[in-house]
Structures are given as C-alpha cells and as structure tokens.
N, C-alpha and C positions, 0 to 999 in steps of 0.2 A: 670695348664693352664696359658698360658701367656696372656698379656693384649690384644693382637690382637685377640686371640681366644675368650676372654671374650666379646670384642666389637662385633665380628662376631656373637656370640651367642645372644647378645642383638638385633642385626639387624634381626636375624631370627624370632624374635617375631613379628616384624612389616612387614617383607618382603612380606607375603601373601597379605597384604592390598595394598602395592605398586604394586605388580605384577597384582592384580585384576584391577588396573587402567592403566595397560600398562607401568608401570615404574619399577625401581629397584634402588639399591644403591650399591656402591662398595667403599671399604676402599682404599684410595690413599696412606695415610701415617698416622702414629701416631708419633708425634714429641717427642723429649726428655722431653719436659715439659708437656706431656700428652694431647696435642691437637689432636683431631681426624679430619683428613681432608678426606672428602668424595666426590665422584663424583656421581651426580644424573644422572641416565640413563633413556633412553626411554622417556615416557611422563613426568616423574618427572623432567627432565631437561628443559622442555619447558612450563610446566603447570603454570598458573598464581597463583595457590594456593601452589606452591612448597615451598615458604618461610614459610607459615604456617605449612605445613607438616614437614618441616625441624625442626622448633622450637617446635611445639606442639607434634610431634610424634617421630621423629628420635632422636633428641637431648635428649628429656626426657627419652626415653627408654635406651639410652646408659648411660647417667649420673646416672640413678637409678641403673642400673645393675653393673656399673663399677665406683665406687666412686672416683677412682684415676684420672679419666678424668676431665680436667679443662675446656675444651671448645670443641664444635663440630662445624666445618665449612664445608660448601659445596664449593668446589673450582670452580665450574662452575655455581653458582647460582647468578643471578643478583638481586640487591635489588628491592623490589616491587616499582612500579611506583605510 
C-alpha cells in the first residue's frame, strides 16, 4: 500500500464525522518531504471550528496512522480570527 492509500485509509476513519456535519476532505497533494495538503470541502471549508477539526481530528488521525507524514496542511483554511 502506498503512502497516498495509507493517508486515504486514515481519512476514512474520520470521514463519517465530517460528512455528518455536511463536510468532507480531499487529498490535494503529498509532497516529496511527506507533507499532506488537504482541501476541506462543504461545511468544513467555511466552519469556524474547522481549524480545530483539522488539528485535533484530521491531522492526528493521519499522523498516527502514517508515521512518515511530517505535517498536514489545509490549503483552503484561513487561520482562526
């Protein structure tokens, strides 16, 4: 299983929670230095809590399941106000 498949598998563990709130997440890119770049979709892209969801949920799930990953970034997430 390649690294993209491993990250996708990790996302599947939290995807039901995102979908339940009207959102989702998609892998945009995994860089050569193992940084995962994600796009938050639906409500996840506009929700005020998306920064927390990203850090506490998505990032944690990916980094726990795929230790080679060095960072997780949302390319369309603005910093919290």
